[in-house]
C-alpha positions as CSV (number, residue, x, y, z in Angstrom):
1,M,-54.5,-9.1,56.5
2,L,-52.6,-6.0,55.4
3,L,-51.2,-6.3,51.9
4,N,-49.3,-3.0,51.8
5,E,-46.1,-3.9,49.9
6,R,-46.0,-3.4,46.1
7,V,-44.4,-6.5,44.5
8,D,-43.7,-6.8,40.8
9,I,-44.2,-10.2,39.2
10,L,-41.6,-10.9,36.5
11,E,-41.5,-13.6,33.8
12,K,-38.4,-15.1,32.3
13,V,-37.7,-14.5,28.6
14,E,-34.7,-16.1,27.0
15,N,-33.1,-14.6,23.9
16,R,-30.5,-16.3,21.8
17,T,-27.6,-14.0,21.0
18,A,-24.2,-14.5,19.4
19,L,-22.7,-14.8,22.9
20,G,-25.2,-17.4,24.1
21,I,-28.6,-17.2,25.8
22,E,-29.6,-14.0,27.5
23,K,-32.1,-14.1,30.3
24,L,-34.4,-11.1,30.8
25,W,-37.1,-10.7,33.5
26,P,-39.7,-8.2,32.2
27,L,-42.6,-7.0,34.3
28,V,-45.8,-9.0,33.9
29,C,-47.9,-7.2,36.6
30,E,-47.8,-5.5,39.9
31,R,-49.6,-6.9,43.0
32,Y,-49.8,-5.9,46.6
33,A,-48.6,-8.4,49.1
34,M,-47.5,-8.9,52.7
35,V,-43.8,-9.8,52.8
36,V,-42.4,-11.3,56.0
37,L,-38.7,-11.9,56.6
38,L,-38.2,-15.2,58.3
39,D,-36.3,-15.3,61.5
40,T,-34.0,-18.2,62.4
41,K,-36.8,-20.2,64.0
42,G,-39.0,-19.9,60.9
43,Q,-36.1,-20.8,58.6
44,H,-35.5,-23.9,60.7
45,Q,-39.1,-25.0,60.4
46,Y,-39.0,-24.7,56.6
47,Q,-35.7,-26.7,56.6
48,Q,-37.5,-29.5,58.3
49,I,-39.9,-29.8,55.4
50,G,-37.2,-29.6,52.7
51,H,-37.1,-25.9,51.9
52,S,-33.6,-25.0,53.2
53,E,-33.2,-21.7,51.2
54,V,-36.4,-19.8,52.3
55,T,-35.7,-16.2,53.3
56,H,-39.2,-14.6,53.1
57,I,-42.9,-15.5,53.0
58,M,-45.1,-13.6,50.5
59,T,-48.8,-13.4,50.9
60,F,-51.1,-12.2,48.0
61,R,-54.8,-11.9,47.4
62,S,-56.0,-15.0,45.6
63,P,-55.7,-16.1,42.8
64,L,-52.0,-16.0,42.0
65,E,-50.9,-18.0,39.0
66,I,-47.2,-18.4,38.6
67,S,-44.7,-21.0,37.4
68,L,-41.9,-22.0,39.7
69,G,-39.2,-21.9,37.1
70,K,-40.5,-19.0,35.0
71,N,-41.5,-16.3,37.5
72,R,-39.8,-14.1,40.0
73,F,-40.8,-11.3,42.3
74,C,-39.2,-7.9,42.7
75,W,-39.7,-6.2,46.0
76,R,-37.8,-3.1,47.2
77,G,-35.2,-3.6,44.4
78,N,-34.4,-7.2,45.3
79,H,-35.4,-10.3,43.4
80,Y,-37.0,-13.4,44.9
81,E,-37.7,-16.8,43.5
82,P,-40.7,-18.9,44.5
83,L,-39.8,-22.3,46.2
84,A,-43.2,-23.9,46.3
85,P,-46.6,-23.3,44.6
86,P,-49.0,-20.8,46.3
87,R,-50.8,-22.3,49.3
88,P,-54.4,-21.1,49.8
89,I,-55.3,-19.3,53.1
90,N,-59.1,-18.9,53.8
91,N,-60.0,-18.9,50.0
92,R,-59.0,-15.2,49.9
93,Y,-55.2,-15.3,50.1
94,V,-52.3,-17.4,49.0
95,S,-48.8,-17.5,50.5
96,L,-45.6,-19.0,49.3
97,P,-42.0,-19.3,50.5
98,V,-39.4,-17.5,48.5
99,K,-35.6,-17.1,48.5
100,Q,-33.7,-13.9,47.7
101,V,-31.8,-14.2,44.4
102,I,-28.5,-12.4,43.8
103,D,-27.2,-12.9,40.3
104,S,-26.5,-11.1,37.1
105,A,-29.7,-12.3,35.5
106,N,-31.8,-9.7,37.4
107,K,-32.3,-7.5,34.3
108,G,-35.8,-6.4,33.9
């Protein structure tokens, strides 16, 4: 398996300010991964199991410890949110479905 894409793993930090809560996504670490854009057929298969927003599948070398609500990935300048916990593949790799996130909270 060719893990040739550099993916940044980000962790959410919330700061209270006078204007409310500010969300920041600082870098935790860099990992290499295989990133696959799902075609319409792949997206349909994920919709059948309840993941209607999947846009990509990311595969990393095991172990990968992340929290679904607290971590994001940054790949090629875009941010992605995990939709399910990492699923092991052959005890060497893990893969997980992600969705591309477009919002103002992508500060990092």
